C-alpha positions as CSV (number, residue, x, y, z in Angstrom):
1,L,-5.1,29.0,-1.2
2,R,-6.5,32.1,-2.8
3,A,-9.7,31.9,-4.8
4,T,-7.9,32.1,-8.1
5,Q,-5.5,29.3,-7.1
6,L,-8.4,27.2,-6.0
7,S,-10.2,27.9,-9.2
8,Q,-7.2,27.0,-11.3
9,A,-6.6,23.8,-9.4
10,I,-10.3,22.7,-9.9
11,Y,-10.0,23.6,-13.6
12,L,-6.9,21.4,-14.0
13,L,-8.4,18.5,-12.1
14,R,-11.5,18.6,-14.2
15,K,-9.5,19.0,-17.5
16,R,-7.4,15.9,-16.5
17,K,-10.7,14.0,-15.9
18,I,-9.8,13.5,-12.2
19,I,-12.9,15.1,-10.9
20,N,-16.5,15.7,-12.0
21,I,-18.6,18.7,-10.9
22,K,-22.3,18.3,-10.6
23,K,-25.1,20.8,-9.7
24,M,-27.8,19.4,-7.5
25,G,-30.3,22.2,-6.6
26,N,-28.3,24.9,-4.8
27,E,-25.4,22.6,-4.1
28,T,-22.2,22.0,-6.2
29,I,-20.9,18.4,-5.8
30,I,-17.3,17.6,-6.7
31,E,-16.5,13.8,-6.9
32,L,-13.6,11.7,-8.0
33,T,-13.8,10.0,-11.4
34,E,-12.6,6.4,-11.8
35,R,-9.4,7.9,-13.1
36,G,-9.2,10.1,-10.1
37,K,-9.7,7.1,-7.8
38,K,-6.9,5.3,-9.4
39,K,-4.6,8.3,-9.1
40,K,-5.5,8.5,-5.4
41,L,-4.7,4.8,-4.9
42,Q,-1.4,5.3,-6.7
43,Y,-0.6,8.2,-4.4
44,D,-1.6,6.2,-1.4
45,L,0.6,3.3,-2.5
46,N,3.6,5.7,-3.1
47,T,3.3,7.2,0.4
48,L,2.4,4.0,2.2
49,V,4.3,3.4,5.5
50,I,3.9,0.9,8.2
51,P,3.7,2.6,11.6
52,K,6.2,1.2,14.1
53,P,4.8,0.8,17.6
54,E,6.8,2.1,20.5
55,K,7.4,-1.4,21.8
56,W,7.9,-4.5,19.6
57,D,5.5,-7.3,20.5
58,G,8.1,-10.1,19.8
59,K,6.1,-11.5,16.9
60,W,7.2,-11.8,13.3
61,R,5.0,-11.3,10.2
62,F,5.7,-13.7,7.4
63,L,4.2,-12.8,4.1
64,M,4.0,-15.8,1.7
65,F,2.8,-15.5,-1.8
66,D,2.4,-17.6,-4.9
67,V,1.5,-15.1,-7.6
68,P,0.9,-16.9,-11.0
69,H,3.2,-16.3,-13.9
70,S,0.4,-14.5,-15.7
71,E,0.6,-11.8,-13.0
72,K,4.4,-11.4,-13.3
73,L,4.3,-7.6,-13.3
74,S,2.2,-7.5,-10.2
75,R,4.6,-10.0,-8.5
76,E,7.6,-7.8,-9.3
77,A,5.8,-4.7,-8.1
78,L,4.9,-6.4,-4.9
79,R,8.5,-7.4,-4.3
80,K,9.7,-3.8,-5.0
81,K,7.1,-2.4,-2.6
82,L,8.0,-4.9,0.2
83,K,11.7,-3.8,-0.1
84,Q,10.6,-0.2,0.1
85,L,8.6,-0.9,3.2
86,G,11.5,-2.5,4.9
87,F,10.6,-6.2,4.6
88,L,13.4,-8.7,4.5
89,Q,13.4,-11.5,1.9
90,F,13.4,-14.8,3.9
91,Q,13.0,-17.1,0.9
92,K,12.0,-16.5,-2.8
93,S,8.3,-15.8,-2.0
94,V,8.5,-15.4,1.7
95,W,9.2,-12.1,3.3
96,V,9.4,-11.1,7.0
97,Y,8.6,-8.0,9.0
98,P,8.5,-7.4,12.8
99,Y,5.5,-5.1,13.1
100,P,1.8,-5.4,12.5
101,C,1.0,-4.8,8.8
102,Q,-2.2,-6.6,7.9
103,Q,-4.0,-3.5,6.7
104,E,-1.0,-2.4,4.6
105,I,-0.7,-5.9,3.0
106,D,-4.5,-5.9,2.3
107,F,-4.2,-2.6,0.6
108,I,-1.2,-3.7,-1.5
109,G,-3.0,-6.9,-2.5
110,D,-6.1,-5.0,-3.5
111,F,-4.0,-2.4,-5.4
112,F,-2.1,-5.0,-7.5
113,V,-5.2,-7.3,-7.7
114,I,-3.3,-10.2,-6.1
115,S,-5.0,-10.6,-2.7
116,P,-6.0,-14.3,-3.2
117,Y,-2.3,-15.2,-3.6
118,L,-1.1,-13.5,-0.4
119,N,-0.9,-15.1,3.1
120,L,0.3,-13.2,6.1
121,L,1.2,-15.2,9.2
122,T,2.0,-13.8,12.6
123,V,4.4,-16.1,14.5
124,Q,6.7,-16.3,17.4
125,L,10.1,-17.8,16.7
126,E,12.3,-19.5,19.2
127,D,15.7,-18.6,17.7
128,D,15.1,-15.2,16.2
129,E,18.4,-13.5,17.0
130,P,19.6,-13.3,13.3
131,L,16.3,-11.5,12.4
132,R,16.5,-9.3,15.5
133,L,20.0,-8.2,14.4
134,K,18.9,-7.5,10.8
135,F,16.0,-5.4,12.0
136,K,18.0,-3.8,14.9
137,L,15.6,-5.0,17.6
């Protein structure tokens, strides 16, 4: 970035109330506003991926949730995000995924403010051939 491009970018971020600029002595401090933090979270949610290990550990992650009717929009957003991430719907409120995803599920639960309604189990199944086929494992 050239100095003029950087200056314009900072100006726009400040104008949109995404950053605050403060002077403290000889230092200039740039910090995210609450609006900026929400934008960052949204960006992180939109680019969220679950890293796939080189070798599958043979365990399944079952996400079970019971989100109240009052949080219907969050429940629908959760389902949409799970589909995007590659989860498979096992039952109405039970989804399955083959790779570790605790951090990502924690992030999603925090983002949609539904963490108390989510339960992630890691299990080994005896007859998992149908799931292995669906996930191409």
